[in-house]
C-alpha positions, 0 to 999 in steps of 0.5 A: 740895058741899051737904053741907059748904055745908049744915054750916057754916050750921048751929049747934053744936047743929044740927051734932049732929043733922045729923051723926047723921041723916047718918050713920044714913041713910048708913049711915057712922060719925061719923069716916067723915062726918068724913073725906068732909066734910073731904076733900069726897068724899061720893058723888053718890047721898049727896049726892042722899039727904041733900039730899033727906031732910035739907036740902030736908025 
């Protein structure tokens, strides 16, 4: 999973910014982000959106 692997490599400060940006980009709440991260249930469209706009940017 692209998002989980990227998230695991971030510092605490970077994680805060990343979570905020993912939630804003995918229009989801922070609790939803954590649930999807924990269970690995991000949709392919969400993963692509994050990868294209936040990870590879």
